[in-house]
C-alpha positions in Angstrom: 96.3 117.3 125.1 99.6 115.6 124.8 100.9 114.8 121.3 103.7 112.6 120.0 105.0 113.5 116.5 106.7 110.5 114.9 109.2 111.4 112.3 111.1 114.7 112.2 111.2 115.6 108.5 110.0 118.9 107.0 106.3 118.2 107.3 106.6 117.5 111.0 107.6 121.1 111.6 104.4 122.4 110.2 102.5 120.2 112.7 104.8 121.3 115.5 104.3 124.9 114.7 100.5 124.6 114.6 100.3 122.6 117.9 102.6 125.1 119.7 100.4 127.9 118.6 97.4 126.0 120.0 99.3 125.6 123.3 99.5 121.8 123.2 102.1 119.6 124.8 104.5 118.0 122.3 107.0 115.2 122.3 108.9 114.0 119.2 110.7 110.9 118.1 113.0 110.0 115.2 115.7 107.3 114.9 118.0 109.8 113.2 119.7 111.9 115.9 120.3 115.0 113.8 116.7 115.2 112.7 115.5 114.8 116.3 117.9 117.5 117.5 117.1 119.9 114.7 113.3 119.8 115.3 113.7 119.8 119.1 116.0 122.8 119.0 113.9 124.7 116.5 110.7 124.4 118.6 112.2 124.1 122.1 110.9 120.6 122.5 112.7 118.9 125.4 110.9 115.5 125.3 112.7 113.5 122.6 112.8 109.8 121.8 114.7 107.6 119.4 111.6 105.4 118.8 107.8 105.4 119.3 108.2 102.3 121.5 110.5 104.2 123.8 108.1 107.1 123.9 105.1 105.0 124.8 107.1 103.2 127.4 107.8 106.5 129.2 104.4 108.3 128.9 100.9 108.2 127.6 99.7 110.2 124.6 96.3 111.5 123.6 97.2 111.6 119.9 100.0 110.8 117.5 101.0 112.6 114.3 102.7 110.2 111.9 105.2 112.0 109.6 107.4 109.2 108.5 108.0 108.1 104.9 105.0 106.5 103.2 105.9 102.9 103.7 106.5 103.5 107.4 103.0 104.9 108.2 101.3 101.6 109.0 103.4 100.2 111.9 103.5 103.4 114.1 99.9 104.2 113.5 98.7 100.7 114.5 101.1 100.7 117.5 99.8 104.1 118.7 96.1 103.0 118.4 96.9 99.8 120.3 98.4 101.9 123.0 95.3 104.2 123.4 96.1 107.1 121.1 94.1 108.6 118.2 96.1 109.1 115.0 96.5 111.8 112.4 98.7 110.2 109.7 100.3 112.2 107.0 99.2 111.5 103.4 99.1 109.0 101.8 97.7 106.9 104.6 100.1 104.1 103.6 102.3 102.8 100.8 99.4 100.9 99.3 95.6 100.5 99.8 96.0 97.0 101.4 98.1 98.6 104.2 95.6 101.4 104.6 92.8 98.9 105.0 94.8 97.1 107.7 95.1 100.5 109.5 91.3 101.0 109.3 90.8 97.5 110.8 93.2 98.3 113.6 91.3 101.6 114.4 88.0 99.6 114.5 89.5 96.9 116.7 91.1 99.4 119.1 88.1 101.8 119.1 90.4 104.7 118.1 90.1 107.6 115.6 92.3 107.5 112.5 92.5 110.4 110.1 94.7 111.4 107.2 96.6 114.7 106.8 95.2 116.5 103.8 95.6 120.1 104.9 94.6 121.5 101.5 91.0 120.9 102.7 91.7 123.6 105.2 93.4 126.1 103.0 91.1 129.2 103.0 90.7 129.0 99.2 89.0 125.6 99.2 86.0 126.4 101.5 85.6 129.6 99.5 85.5 127.6 96.2 83.2 125.0 97.7 80.8 127.7 98.7 80.8 129.1 95.2 80.3 125.7 93.6 77.6 124.7 96.1 75.8 128.0 95.6 75.0 127.1 92.0 76.0 130.5 90.5 78.3 128.8 88.0 75.5 126.4 86.8 76.4 122.9 85.6 80.1 122.0 86.0 81.5 120.7 82.8 85.2 119.9 83.6 88.1 120.6 85.9 91.8 120.7 85.1 94.2 120.4 88.1 98.0 121.1 87.9 100.6 120.0 90.5 104.3 121.0 90.0 106.4 120.0 93.0 110.2 120.0 92.0 111.1 121.0 95.6 109.8 117.6 96.8 112.9 115.9 95.3 115.2 118.8 96.1 114.4 118.6 99.8 114.0 114.9 100.1 115.9 113.3 103.0 114.9 109.7 102.2 114.9 107.5 99.0 111.4 105.9 99.3 110.3 107.6 96.1 112.6 105.3 94.1 110.2 102.4 94.5 106.5 101.9 94.1 106.6 99.3 96.9 107.7 102.0 99.4 105.1 104.5 98.3 107.1 106.2 95.6 105.5 107.6 92.5 104.2 111.2 92.1 100.5 110.1 92.1 101.0 108.3 95.4 103.0 111.1 96.9 100.4 113.7 95.8 97.1 112.0 96.5 96.1 115.5 97.6 94.9 116.1 94.1 92.8 113.0 94.1 91.4 113.8 97.5 90.3 117.4 96.9 88.7 116.4 93.5 86.6 113.7 95.4 85.9 116.3 98.2 84.5 118.8 95.7 83.0 116.7 92.9 82.4 113.1 94.1 83.8 109.7 93.1 85.6 109.0 89.8 84.0 106.2 87.8 86.8 105.4 85.3 90.1 106.8 84.1 93.3 106.6 82.2 96.9 107.5 83.1 100.3 108.0 81.5 103.1 108.1 84.1 106.6 108.6 82.8 110.2 108.9 84.1 111.5 111.6 81.8 114.3 113.6 83.6 114.8 112.4 87.1 114.8 108.6 86.9 117.7 108.4 89.4 115.5 110.1 92.1 112.0 108.7 91.6 110.1 106.0 89.8 108.2 108.5 87.8 108.5 112.3 87.5 105.4 113.2 85.6 101.9 111.9 85.0 98.8 112.8 83.0 95.5 111.6 84.3 91.9 111.8 82.9 88.9 110.7 84.9 85.1 110.6 84.4 83.3 111.5 87.6 79.9 110.2 88.9 78.2 113.6 88.2 79.1 113.3 84.5 82.0 115.8 84.5 85.5 115.2 83.3 88.6 115.8 85.5 92.2 115.9 84.2 95.3 116.2 86.3 98.9 117.0 85.5 101.5 115.9 88.0 105.3 116.7 87.8 108.5 117.0 89.7 110.1 118.8 86.7 109.2 122.4 86.4 111.9 124.7 87.7 111.4 125.9 91.3 110.4 129.6 91.3 109.0 129.4 87.8 106.6 126.4 88.2 102.9 126.9 88.2 102.8 125.2 91.6 99.4 123.9 92.5 96.2 125.2 90.8 92.9 124.1 89.2 90.5 125.5 86.7 86.8 124.8 86.5 84.8 125.3 83.3 81.0 125.6 83.9 77.8 126.5 82.3 77.8 130.2 83.4 81.4 131.0 84.0 85.0 130.0 84.6 86.8 129.6 88.0 90.5 129.4 88.7 92.2 128.8 92.0 95.9 128.7 92.8 95.3 128.1 96.6 96.5 131.6 97.3 93.7 133.3 95.3 90.4 132.6 93.6 89.2 134.2 90.4 85.7 133.7 89.0 84.8 135.0 85.5 81.1 134.9 84.8 80.0 135.0 81.2 77.6 137.9 82.1 80.6 140.0 83.3 79.8 139.7 87.1 83.4 138.8 88.1 84.9 137.9 91.6 88.5 138.0 92.8 89.8 137.1 96.2 93.4 136.9 97.4 94.3 135.1 100.7 97.1 136.3 102.9 100.1 134.1 103.7 99.0 134.0 107.4 95.6 132.7 106.4 97.3 129.8 104.5 99.6 129.0 107.5 96.5 128.7 109.6 95.4 125.7 107.6 97.4 123.3 109.8 95.8 124.9 112.9 92.3 124.4 111.4 93.2 120.8 110.6 94.3 120.1 114.2 91.3 121.9 115.6 89.1 119.6 113.5 91.1 116.6 114.6 90.5 117.6 118.3 86.8 118.0 117.6 86.7 114.5 116.2 88.7 113.0 119.1 86.0 114.5 121.4 83.2 113.0 119.4 82.0 116.2 117.7 83.0 115.2 114.2 84.1 117.4 111.3 82.9 117.3 107.7 86.2 118.5 106.4 88.8 116.2 108.1 89.8 113.4 105.8 88.9 110.0 107.2 90.9 106.8 106.9 88.4 105.7 104.3 89.2 108.9 102.3 92.9 108.0 102.5 92.3 104.4 101.4 90.0 105.5 98.5 92.8 107.9 97.2 95.2 105.0 97.2 92.8 102.6 95.5 92.3 105.2 92.8 96.1 105.8 92.5 96.7 102.0 92.3 94.3 101.7 89.4 95.7 104.8 87.6 99.2 103.3 87.7 97.8 100.0 86.4 96.3 102.0 83.5 99.8 103.4 82.8 101.5 100.0 82.9 98.9 98.2 80.8 97.8 101.0 78.5 94.1 100.5 79.4 91.1 102.5 80.7 90.4 101.4 84.3 87.5 101.2 86.6 87.8 103.7 89.5 84.3 103.4 91.1 84.3 102.0 94.7 84.0 98.3 94.8 
C-alpha cells in the first residue's frame, strides 16, 4: 500500500518507522522545510511535498496518516477521504467534538474508513490486562486510578496550539488516551467532575494539571490524574491501578503486577521491542479494516468523538464547578 504521512513532528516518526518495517511505500508532507527534510533524511524518504494538496495532485494514496497539531486534523482528513484515501488520524480526532463529528460525516459521505491513533490499545500490557479482567479472576472491579505525567510533551513541543482550548490545547484534550483506554476496558462513564488548573507552566499551556473523577456504567469509580509538571526522569509516567474484590492489579505499560488476596500473585515485564511493536500492530489492524476484515482493538472515529465529548464536559465541570453528565446522548 502507498501511504502519505501529513505532518512531520515527533509522532510521525513512530508511524514512519512502523510502516518501513512493514515494507510499505511512504511519502511525507509538511509546510515547514526543516521538518520535512529531517524526517525524509532520517528514514530515507525521497517523496516529499510541501502540502497534502500537492501530494494528491501528483499521485494517489491508499491511506493517509494525519500527524498535524490537533486543530489541523479535520481539513487534511476530509480532503484525503474526498480523494479516495482511508485515514488514520492521530489523537485527539480533532480540536473539538463538533469537528470530529464533521469528519465522521465526511467518512460516511465518501465511503471511506476513518480511525484514530490510540496506540496504547496495542501496547502488549493492555491485551494482557484485558485478558485478566475478562477472565474474572479478580472478581468484581471496585475502582481504577490512572496517572499520566507527561512533562516531555511541553519540552519537545514544536508548535503552540496547547496555549488555547480552541486549537485543542489542554492536557485532557491532548491525552484523551486515558479516557479512551478506560472506556475500552470498563465501558462508558455516566457522570463526572474535574478540576483543571494552570499551576506552573501557564506560559506554555492553558492547563498543566487536572484531577478527574467519573462514575462508570458498571458501577465502578475511575479517577485520573493528568500533569505536565513532574520532572522528566523522575515522573511516574503512565500507569493505572485496579482495586477489585479478589485482588489488586497495577500496570505501568511496561509491566503488569497482580496481587491476589489469597497470595497467588502474577508479574509480567514486557521488553522494549514488544512496546515498539505497538505501532506495527496498530497499522496491521488499520490495514485489516481497510480490507474489510475489521478489528475489535482499533479505535474508530466514534471512539475519538466520544473521548472529546467526555473531555468537553469535564472541562465544563472545571469551569462551572459542577458535576456533569458524561453518558452518550
